[in-house]
N, CA, C and O of each residue as an XYZ file, in Angstrom:
316
protein
N      -0.041     20.939      8.244
C       0.602     20.977      6.839
C       1.144     19.518      6.253
O       1.173     18.937      5.168
N       1.661     19.218      7.973
C       2.484     17.385      7.676
C       0.675     16.176      7.899
O       0.386     15.066      7.453
N      -0.004     17.063      8.689
C      -1.360     16.550      9.184
C      -2.134     16.492      8.002
O      -3.144     15.797      8.111
N      -1.876     17.227      6.487
C      -2.891     17.249      5.906
C      -2.024     16.402      4.422
O      -2.661     15.820      3.545
N      -0.407     16.528      4.441
C       0.209     15.098      3.523
C      -0.180     13.644      4.349
O      -0.611     12.617      3.825
N       0.055     13.834      5.540
C      -0.752     12.324      6.455
C      -1.655     12.185      5.364
O      -1.262     11.440      4.467
N      -3.241     12.946      5.160
C      -3.876     12.598      5.440
C      -4.147     12.599      3.392
O      -5.202     12.738      2.773
N      -3.140     12.448      3.014
C      -3.626     12.733      1.693
C      -2.685     11.297      0.941
O      -2.875     10.819     -0.178
N      -1.952     10.982      1.685
C      -1.751      9.927      1.748
C      -2.216      8.666      1.717
O      -2.094      7.768      0.883
N      -3.039      8.767      3.261
C      -3.902      8.026      3.240
C      -4.949      7.529      2.269
O      -5.292      6.347      2.264
N      -5.612      8.711      1.192
C      -6.117      9.084      0.327
C      -6.305      8.135     -0.767
O      -7.247      7.419     -1.104
N      -4.562      8.438     -1.439
C      -3.527      7.950     -2.010
C      -3.427      6.472     -2.759
O      -3.408      6.002     -3.897
N      -3.381      6.091     -1.517
C      -3.063      4.788     -0.756
C      -4.739      3.630     -1.426
O      -4.793      2.577     -2.061
N      -5.897      4.621     -0.809
C      -7.460      4.011     -1.443
C      -7.749      4.312     -2.859
O      -8.377      3.648     -3.684
N      -7.008      5.745     -2.992
C      -7.436      5.820     -5.123
C      -6.048      5.190     -5.936
O      -5.808      5.621     -7.064
N      -5.542      4.610     -5.588
C      -4.789      3.562     -5.804
C      -4.836      2.138     -6.113
O      -4.176      1.570     -6.984
N      -5.709      1.599     -5.288
C      -6.036      0.784     -5.468
C      -7.262      0.254     -5.314
O      -7.669     -0.861     -4.991
N      -7.936      1.605     -5.706
C      -9.366      0.914     -6.329
C      -9.611      1.447     -7.444
O      -9.314      2.617     -7.688
N     -10.286      0.528     -8.418
C     -10.353      1.251     -9.867
C     -10.399      1.608    -10.653
O     -11.314      0.970    -11.174
N      -9.813      2.806    -11.860
C      -9.898      3.852    -11.919
C      -9.964      3.780    -13.509
O      -8.952      3.324    -14.042
N     -10.494      3.974    -13.930
C     -11.386      4.539    -15.368
C      -9.925      3.938    -16.338
O      -8.876      4.576    -16.423
N     -10.115      2.932    -16.833
C      -8.796      2.558    -18.232
C      -8.167      3.726    -18.297
O      -7.053      3.965    -17.830
N      -9.061      4.662    -19.029
C      -8.501      6.157    -19.494
C      -7.270      6.689    -18.726
O      -6.273      7.250    -19.180
N      -7.508      6.453    -17.763
C      -6.611      7.213    -17.145
C      -5.234      6.150    -16.155
O      -4.132      6.448    -15.695
N      -6.113      4.763    -16.192
C      -4.669      3.934    -15.788
C      -3.933      3.834    -17.213
O      -2.742      3.557    -17.350
N      -4.674      4.055    -18.060
C      -3.012      4.263    -19.493
C      -2.203      5.183    -19.228
O      -1.036      5.350    -19.582
N      -2.866      5.769    -18.596
C      -1.172      7.352    -17.779
C      -0.491      7.172    -17.799
O      -0.412      5.959    -17.604
N       1.018      7.875    -18.026
C       1.785      7.387    -17.431
C       2.169      8.363    -16.556
O       1.803      9.536    -16.622
N       3.474      7.531    -15.093
C       2.809      7.247    -14.047
C       2.842      8.864    -14.049
O       1.835      9.526    -14.298
N       4.049      9.412    -13.758
C       4.065     10.850    -13.457
C       2.418     11.751    -13.923
O       1.902     12.216    -12.907
N       1.785     11.970    -14.916
C       0.320     11.945    -14.718
C      -0.661     11.514    -14.008
O      -1.563     12.264    -13.633
N      -0.624     10.529    -13.792
C      -1.752      9.924    -13.376
C      -1.749     10.423    -11.452
O      -2.783     10.660    -10.827
N      -0.520     10.469    -10.933
C      -0.387     10.819     -9.787
C      -0.731     12.172    -10.058
O      -1.947     12.361    -10.025
N      -0.110     13.068    -10.288
C      -0.652     14.533    -10.147
C      -2.286     14.195    -10.538
O      -3.057     14.050     -9.589
N      -2.765     14.082    -11.802
C      -4.025     13.930    -11.540
C      -4.672     13.985     -9.797
O      -5.045     14.911     -9.075
N      -4.554     12.348     -9.600
C      -5.470     11.975     -8.675
C      -5.170     12.924     -6.691
O      -5.612     12.882     -5.543
N      -4.203     13.590     -7.486
C      -3.811     13.757     -5.504
C      -4.243     14.861     -6.510
O      -5.077     14.307     -7.226
N      -4.089     16.173     -6.929
C      -4.872     18.121     -7.476
C      -6.338     17.835     -7.707
O      -7.227     18.297     -6.993
N      -6.615     16.731     -9.163
C      -8.122     16.646     -9.149
C      -8.245     15.673     -8.572
O      -8.799     15.257     -9.590
N      -8.287     14.716     -7.810
C      -9.662     13.411     -6.853
C      -9.116     13.675     -5.546
O     -10.013     14.163     -4.859
N      -8.342     13.597     -5.081
C      -7.717     14.029     -3.699
C      -8.368     15.095     -3.088
O      -9.151     14.971     -2.146
N      -7.944     16.494     -3.798
C      -8.022     18.213     -3.358
C      -7.186     18.517     -3.167
O      -7.262     19.736     -3.014
N      -5.984     18.095     -3.010
C      -4.050     18.339     -2.594
C      -4.223     19.515     -3.833
O      -4.519     19.446     -5.026
N      -3.769     20.978     -2.604
C      -3.249     21.728     -3.820
C      -1.856     21.693     -4.575
O      -0.870     21.395     -3.900
N      -1.757     21.866     -5.405
C      -0.315     22.289     -6.337
C       1.230     22.249     -5.262
O       2.130     21.521     -5.681
N       1.456     22.937     -4.076
C       2.171     23.078     -3.232
C       2.311     21.673     -2.712
O       3.200     20.883     -3.028
N       1.237     21.445     -1.807
C       0.442     19.753     -1.588
C       1.865     19.001     -2.117
O       2.836     18.586     -1.485
N       1.499     19.015     -3.781
C       1.334     17.269     -4.559
C       3.267     17.823     -5.451
O       3.885     17.106     -6.239
N       3.784     19.407     -4.882
C       5.050     19.764     -5.508
C       5.863     18.757     -4.581
O       6.546     17.885     -5.117
N       5.790     18.880     -3.047
C       6.227     18.300     -1.647
C       6.272     16.496     -2.349
O       7.236     15.831     -2.727
N       5.085     16.226     -2.303
C       4.844     14.940     -2.436
C       5.803     14.305     -3.549
O       6.915     13.812     -3.360
N       5.316     14.397     -4.393
C       6.386     14.394     -6.009
C       7.778     14.920     -6.358
O       8.549     14.582     -7.256
N       7.856     15.593     -5.657
C       9.910     16.161     -5.644
C       9.562     16.492     -6.354
O      10.126     15.934     -7.295
N       8.642     17.383     -6.815
C       8.982     18.475     -8.045
C       8.269     19.789     -8.459
O       7.060     19.684     -8.247
N       8.656     21.123     -9.037
C       8.251     22.361     -8.158
C       6.732     22.384     -9.074
O       6.192     21.644     -9.897
N       6.401     23.750     -8.371
C       5.421     23.194     -8.503
C       4.308     24.197     -9.981
O       3.122     24.523    -10.029
N       5.355     24.349    -10.844
C       5.018     24.357    -11.106
C       5.053     23.412    -12.632
O       4.646     23.581    -13.781
N       5.721     22.448    -11.946
C       5.643     20.875    -12.613
C       4.297     20.435    -12.665
O       3.563     20.051    -13.575
N       4.197     20.560    -11.703
C       3.434     19.336    -11.159
C       1.069     20.271    -11.978
O      -0.070     19.847    -12.175
N       1.787     21.458    -12.062
C       0.299     22.418    -12.663
C       0.481     21.969    -14.760
O      -0.319     22.052    -15.692
N       1.992     21.502    -14.659
C       2.061     21.508    -16.133
C       1.584     19.829    -16.244
O       0.926     19.529    -17.240
N       1.888     18.806    -15.300
C       1.536     17.635    -15.779
C       0.144     17.818    -15.249
O      -0.506     16.973    -15.865
N      -0.440     18.278    -14.669
C      -1.977     17.915    -14.419
C      -2.614     18.874    -15.946
O      -3.774     18.549    -16.195
N      -2.220     19.604    -16.618
C      -2.966     20.237    -17.773
C      -2.271     19.287    -18.882
O      -3.127     18.861    -19.657
N      -1.141     18.892    -19.142
C      -1.396     17.068    -19.995
C      -2.233     16.542    -19.412
O      -2.982     15.894    -20.144
N      -2.569     16.507    -17.910
C      -2.322     14.971    -17.849
C      -4.372     14.868    -18.205
O      -5.095     13.979    -18.656
N      -4.593     16.113    -17.763
C      -6.168     16.143    -18.932
C      -6.533     16.200    -19.940
O      -7.673     16.318    -20.389
N      -5.623     16.123    -20.378
C      -5.534     16.506    -21.890
C      -5.479     15.024    -22.814
O      -5.912     14.690    -23.917
N      -4.866     14.490    -21.953
C      -4.087     13.560    -22.674
C      -5.426     12.443    -22.383
O      -5.902     11.725    -23.263
N      -5.851     12.480    -21.088
C      -7.771     11.475    -20.757
C      -8.758     12.376    -21.944
O      -9.808     11.773    -22.164
N      -8.636     13.549    -22.654
C      -9.497     13.789    -23.195
C      -9.403     13.504    -24.207
O      -9.983     14.338    -24.902
N      -9.068     12.909    -24.652
C      -7.732     12.264    -26.203
C      -8.146     10.708    -25.870
O      -8.415      9.820    -26.679
N      -8.120     10.653    -24.623
C      -8.102      8.899    -24.983
C      -9.727      8.665    -24.474
O      -9.953      7.458    -24.378
N     -10.568      9.267    -24.225
C     -12.287      9.403    -23.960
C     -13.084      9.830    -25.286
O     -14.284      9.663    -25.502
N     -11.772     10.639    -26.430
C     -12.177     10.619    -27.777
C     -12.539      9.535    -28.579
O     -13.572      9.276    -29.197
N     -10.850      8.617    -28.359
C     -11.014      7.611    -28.576
C     -11.673      6.447    -28.457
O     -11.525      5.425    -29.127
N     -12.239      6.608    -27.773
C     -12.901      5.434    -26.665
C     -14.292      5.330    -27.115
O     -14.971      4.358    -27.444
N     -14.594      6.864    -27.029
C     -16.076      6.686    -28.037
C     -15.972      6.234    -29.301
O     -16.987      5.556    -29.462
N     -15.244      6.211    -30.439
C     -15.304      5.971    -31.871
C     -15.824      4.701    -32.032
O     -15.984      4.238    -33.162
């Protein structure tokens, strides 16, 4: 698991320094980080919970909410 966490941390550094779509950049930090870790980097909810120091259920709810916010932002940008 340590190797996986190190890999995820390296990928996080890469993803967070590259251009991310504006709709994603407007997300609050706690939503943006779980979205990147789970959706972009493919980390499990358990790994993400460990990295973010929160419960697995919190990670799951943040991913759902982050996706909703991105969808709303993309809809607003399309108008």
